[in-house]
N, C-alpha and C positions, 0 to 999 in steps of 0.2 A: 473522535468521539462520535458512535454511532447513534444515529436521531432514530427515535420510538417513533412507531407509527400509533398514530390515535386509532379509535374503536371503528371511527366512520370509513377511514383507510382502510382497516382490517376487514371490516363488514363489504366494502365495495369489491375488494380483490376478492373476496371467496365468492361474491354473487357474479364476477365475470366468469371466475373459474370454475361454476356450477351450471354456467349457461351451455345449452347445447350450441354446436358450432354454426348448424341452420338458424338458431335465432339470430347469431350475430349476422349471417349472410342476408339473412332478411331484413334485419335494421339497417346494415350499410344500404341495402337495393332501397329500401322505402325513403330513406336521406337522397339517394341521388334523384330518385323519381319526383319527391317532392322540388328538389333544387330546380332540375328541369322544367317543370310545371310551373312552377313560380317565374322562372324566367320566360317564359310564353305567355301568360297571362300579364306579365309587366308590358311586354313586346304590344301584345294586343291592345292592351288599356291607352298605350302612348302613340300608338302608330300615325295617329292623326293630328298629334301637340303640334302647335306652331304659334311663334312669336313674331310678325311681320308688320313691318309700315304699311298702311293703306299709302297708297300714291305713289310719290318719289322720294327718296332719298334726300335728295339735294333738289331744292326749288328756288328758282330764281324769279323775282318780283320787279317791277320797275317801280320806282320810288312812288308812293301815295297808293299802289293799287294793294287791295283788301288781300289778308292771308286768310284763307279757309281751313282750318284744322281737320286734316281726314282721318287721324289718330290710327291706332293699331288693331290688329287683330290678335288673340290672346287664346289660347286652346289649350287646356291643361289636364290630363286623363280624362279626356273626351267633352270637357265642359268648357263651356266659353267664360272666361273671366277676364275680359277685355274691361269692364267697368271697375275691376281692382287696378288699373293702372295709374302712376301716380306721374305727372307731369312735372320736369324740371328742368335745371339749364335755364336757357335764356326764354322761357315760356311766357314769365310775365313782364318781360321788359322788351319783346318786339315792338319796335316802332316803324311801321311802313313808311311813316314821312320822312325818313332820313335813310342814306344809305349806310348799310352794315352788313355782317355776317352774324347770325344767329344759330345757336344750336339748341334745340329742345330736344331734352332728354326723357326717355319714357322709362320707366322704371317698374318693376312689377316684383314683389315679394310671393313667392309660392313654393309648396314645397318640391314640385316638378322642377321648375324654374331656378330656384334658389332666389338670389338677388340679382336678376338679370337685365339689362339696359338693351335698348335701341335708340339711336340718334338719326334726328333729322336737322339737315342744314337749310337754311332760309337764307339765301342772301338777295339783300335789297339795292338795286341798282348796280353800279360796278364797281365796288370796292376793292382796294387793293388786297393781294393775296386770295380773291373770290376763283380764280384759276385752279390754285391748285385742290378745292374742293369738287370743281365740275369735272376735271382731268385727272383726279388721283384717286 
């Protein structure tokens, strides 16, 4: 059974048939120019974007030594959004008075970065398994 075309489909087909070939070429040309311009502008806006840990990714401390949080630097679309970072993992449980391995997870929810994370490992004393973080 043949399907019938709607009035909208017939109108669109007539409009395309009536279009001058130069109009179609110009439409495609403008589409291509727009896409290229969008890519160039997007790259310019995001070329200096970064999400990095300040300081070392692995920090070794002696038992009882104070841990100083160095934070992260996050730039998205040329704007510093470091204040939007969320601290997780072992950030609240870090005890420098006893041996252990802690991981502090820095998360930012942003249009450019999505739900992106960086991790800092803090090693207190010389617990078992610490070498895998230092050497690995």
